[in-house]
C-alpha positions in Angstrom: 45.8 44.6 81.2 43.3 47.5 80.5 40.6 47.2 78.1 40.7 49.3 74.7 38.7 50.8 72.5 39.9 48.2 69.8 39.3 45.3 72.1 35.5 46.3 72.6 35.0 47.1 68.8 36.8 43.8 67.9 33.8 42.2 70.5 31.1 44.2 68.9 32.4 43.8 65.5 32.5 47.3 64.7 35.1 49.8 63.9 37.1 52.0 66.6 35.3 54.8 65.5 31.9 53.4 66.3 32.6 52.5 69.6 34.2 56.1 70.4 31.2 57.7 69.1 29.2 55.5 71.7 31.0 56.3 74.3 31.2 60.0 74.1 27.4 60.2 73.6 27.4 61.3 69.7 23.7 60.4 68.7 24.4 59.6 64.9 25.0 56.2 65.6 22.9 52.9 64.6 20.8 51.3 67.1 22.2 48.4 66.6 25.2 49.3 66.4 24.4 51.1 69.8 22.9 48.0 71.2 25.8 45.7 70.4 28.8 48.3 71.6 27.3 48.7 74.9 26.5 45.3 75.2 30.0 45.2 74.3 31.5 47.5 76.8 29.3 45.8 79.7 30.9 42.6 79.3 34.6 43.7 78.8 33.7 46.4 81.4 35.4 49.4 79.5 36.4 52.4 81.2 37.1 55.5 79.7 39.8 57.6 80.5 38.3 60.8 81.5 41.8 62.3 82.1 43.5 61.6 78.6 40.0 62.8 76.9 40.1 66.0 78.9 43.9 66.7 78.1 43.2 65.9 74.2 40.4 68.5 74.8 42.9 70.9 76.9 40.6 70.8 79.9 40.7 70.2 83.2 37.2 68.2 83.4 36.4 70.7 87.0 34.9 73.3 87.9 35.2 75.5 90.7 31.7 76.5 93.2 33.0 79.3 95.5 30.2 80.0 98.6 29.7 81.8 101.7 28.6 79.1 103.9 27.7 75.5 103.1 25.7 75.2 106.7 23.2 77.9 105.4 20.9 75.5 103.6 20.5 77.5 100.4 24.0 77.1 99.4 23.8 73.3 100.6 21.2 72.7 98.1 22.7 74.7 95.7 26.0 73.1 95.4 23.6 69.8 94.9 22.1 71.2 92.0 25.0 72.9 90.4 26.9 69.4 90.9 24.1 67.6 89.2 24.0 70.4 86.2 27.5 69.9 85.9 27.8 66.2 85.7 25.2 66.1 82.8 27.8 68.1 81.1 30.6 65.7 82.0 32.4 68.0 84.9 33.1 67.4 88.5 32.6 70.5 90.9 35.3 71.7 93.3 33.7 73.6 96.3 35.2 76.5 97.8 33.8 77.6 101.2 34.4 81.5 102.0 32.8 82.9 105.4 31.6 85.5 103.2 35.0 87.2 104.0 36.9 89.7 101.2 40.1 87.8 101.8 39.2 84.1 101.5 36.8 85.1 98.3 39.7 87.6 96.8 42.0 84.4 97.5 40.0 82.3 95.3 39.0 83.8 92.8 42.7 84.7 92.4 43.7 81.3 92.7 41.4 80.3 89.8 42.8 79.3 86.4 42.8 77.0 83.2 45.4 74.8 84.9 42.9 74.4 87.5 39.4 74.3 86.7 37.8 74.8 83.1 35.4 77.7 84.7 33.6 79.1 87.6 30.5 80.0 89.6 31.0 82.5 92.4 28.7 83.7 95.1 30.4 86.7 96.6 29.3 88.3 99.3 32.2 91.2 99.8 34.0 91.2 97.0 34.5 94.6 94.8 34.8 95.2 91.2 38.7 95.6 91.7 38.9 92.2 93.0 38.3 91.0 89.7 40.5 91.6 87.2 43.2 88.8 88.0 40.6 86.6 86.9 38.6 87.7 83.9 39.6 86.5 80.7 41.5 83.1 82.0 38.2 81.1 82.4 34.8 81.9 82.4 33.3 83.0 85.3 29.5 83.3 85.9 28.3 85.4 89.3 25.7 83.7 91.5 23.0 86.0 92.8 22.3 89.9 92.3 25.4 92.3 93.7 26.3 95.9 93.1 29.9 94.6 91.8 29.9 96.3 88.6 31.6 93.9 86.7 32.0 92.0 83.3 30.7 88.8 83.6 28.2 86.8 83.2 25.6 86.4 86.2 22.4 84.3 87.3 20.0 86.1 89.8 16.9 85.9 90.7 14.9 89.7 90.6 15.2 90.4 94.4 14.0 93.8 94.7 11.0 91.8 92.8 10.4 89.2 94.8 10.9 90.9 98.2 8.0 92.9 96.8 6.0 89.7 96.2 6.7 88.8 100.1 5.7 92.0 101.6 2.5 92.6 99.3 1.4 89.1 100.4 1.2 90.6 104.0 -0.5 93.3 103.0 -3.1 91.7 101.4 -4.0 89.7 104.5 -4.2 93.0 106.5 -1.2 93.0 108.0 -0.3 96.9 108.7 2.9 97.0 111.1 5.2 95.0 108.9 8.8 94.6 110.1 12.1 93.1 108.2 14.8 91.2 109.8 18.2 90.8 107.7 19.4 94.6 107.0 23.5 94.0 106.7 25.5 96.7 104.5 27.6 93.4 103.3 25.7 91.1 101.6 24.4 92.4 98.2 21.0 91.2 98.3 20.2 92.4 101.6 19.7 96.2 99.8 17.8 94.7 97.1 15.5 92.7 100.0 15.7 96.0 101.9 14.8 98.0 98.8 11.9 95.9 97.7 10.1 95.8 101.2 10.4 99.5 101.1 8.9 99.9 97.4 5.8 97.2 98.8 5.0 99.5 101.8 5.4 102.5 99.8 2.7 101.3 96.8 0.4 100.1 100.1 0.6 103.1 101.4 2.3 102.1 104.9 4.9 103.9 106.0 8.7 102.2 106.4 9.6 103.1 110.0 13.5 102.3 110.3 12.6 101.1 113.9 10.6 98.1 112.5 14.3 97.1 110.2 16.6 94.9 112.2 20.1 94.4 111.3 21.6 91.2 111.5 25.8 89.9 111.2 24.8 86.7 109.7 21.7 84.9 108.3 21.9 82.2 110.9 18.4 81.1 113.2 20.2 83.2 116.1 20.6 86.2 114.6 16.7 86.0 113.4 15.8 84.8 117.0 17.4 87.8 118.7 16.1 90.2 116.0 12.6 88.6 116.4 13.2 89.4 120.5 14.0 92.9 119.8 11.2 93.7 117.7 8.6 91.8 120.0 9.9 94.0 123.0 9.2 97.5 121.4 6.0 99.3 122.4 4.2 98.8 119.5 5.5 95.4 118.2 4.9 94.6 114.4 2.0 91.9 113.2 4.1 90.6 110.3 7.9 90.0 109.4 9.6 89.8 106.5 12.9 87.9 107.1 15.2 87.6 104.3 16.3 84.2 104.6 15.0 81.0 106.1 17.1 80.7 108.7 16.0 84.1 110.3 12.6 83.3 109.6 12.7 79.7 111.9 14.9 81.9 114.4 11.8 84.4 114.6 9.3 81.5 114.7 11.0 80.2 117.6 10.9 83.6 119.2 7.6 84.5 118.5 6.4 81.0 120.3 8.2 81.9 123.1 6.5 84.9 124.0 3.3 82.9 123.8 2.4 84.3 120.3 0.1 82.7 117.9 2.1 82.4 114.4 -0.1 83.4 112.1 -2.8 84.7 114.4 -1.1 87.0 116.3 1.4 87.6 114.2 2.6 86.5 110.4 5.9 85.7 109.0 7.3 85.6 105.6 11.2 83.9 104.7 13.1 83.8 101.6 14.9 80.9 99.7 12.2 77.4 100.3 15.1 76.1 101.5 13.7 72.1 102.8 13.6 73.2 106.4 11.0 75.9 105.9 8.5 73.1 104.8 9.0 71.5 108.4 8.9 74.3 110.3 6.4 74.3 112.8 4.3 76.3 111.2 5.2 75.4 108.2 7.1 78.7 106.5 5.2 81.0 103.8 8.3 81.7 101.8 9.9 83.2 98.4 10.6 79.8 96.4 13.6 80.8 93.6 13.6 78.2 90.8 16.9 77.1 92.2 17.2 74.3 89.3 17.3 77.0 87.0 19.5 78.6 88.5 22.2 76.0 88.3 21.4 74.6 84.9 21.5 78.5 83.5 25.1 78.9 85.3 26.4 75.6 83.8 25.2 76.7 80.4 26.8 80.2 80.8 30.2 78.1 81.3 29.7 75.9 78.6 28.7 78.0 75.9 31.7 80.3 76.7 33.8 77.3 76.2 32.2 76.3 73.2 32.5 80.1 71.8 28.9 80.3 71.0 28.2 83.4 72.8 28.9 86.9 72.3 31.3 89.2 73.9 29.0 90.9 75.6 28.3 89.4 79.2 25.0 88.2 79.9 22.4 88.3 82.5 20.1 85.2 82.7 17.1 86.1 85.4 15.5 82.3 86.5 11.5 82.6 87.9 10.6 82.8 91.4 7.5 82.1 93.0 5.6 82.7 97.1 5.3 79.6 98.7 2.3 80.2 100.6 1.9 78.0 104.2 0.9 78.1 107.3 2.8 80.7 108.9 0.7 83.7 107.5 -2.4 81.9 106.1 -4.5 79.7 108.8 -4.8 76.3 107.2 
């Protein structure tokens, strides 16, 4: 027979209310009573009925996380951090991978509701403003990453324009003058922002911004970065530095540079974006923009929690976690 709160209370010599307070994590329990309850919980093997608890609260106990591709390390790492942050609030996380297509993203957003999840964290690639109204007001939604979509929802994102500016300014400070960019893609909101930061940094340094040095990509994958780098190196005047819009593109660019017999950073410097684990173990190790991914995950979960608790104002909030430039061997000789 299942162990009940009353069984635990009898063994601990306290009230059922005290046991409930300990199980639910309330702070105002006398240390001695807490100790006795915890010992009784361990002795009886009591396990709370999370489903029943959530039912009483009108909650499901689940959050949704929508990402384009889990195979891209940034999204895989972010998913892990979101799960950790959610668990501290008592939530489990359901993950949907959309491949960044508008149809899949729209179908996912439309399916979200209080019968399924308590809230959702959404990283869209192709959604437009008109795709959101069906979900607005049903559950708290938080947009992850900067996007051009004009919709009244909470957002958590670093300043991509400023981050790109910092990356390119670093290359300029090293004496690089013919700086290329890999990652232009009109379907990705962050692409236009990083491109804007790239162009602004060149302008501030008095350097020309040539369209011929901006390489478009279809996907932010290693192979795309390698192919784009080959095109750049085939030019009559190849670049002496490259800013890649994510680490996977940069890893591909490193590969092509090596195949062309170039030394990095002596002959060409390369900067990535995202500071994924792979960037620290590439050869040479990759200089990269490092968003505070843990802060992004925590801020998003906090926003959902606050919305459900009714402690947030009606106006949407925008949270901008910090970032830094992680300088490694791909730009500076160690």
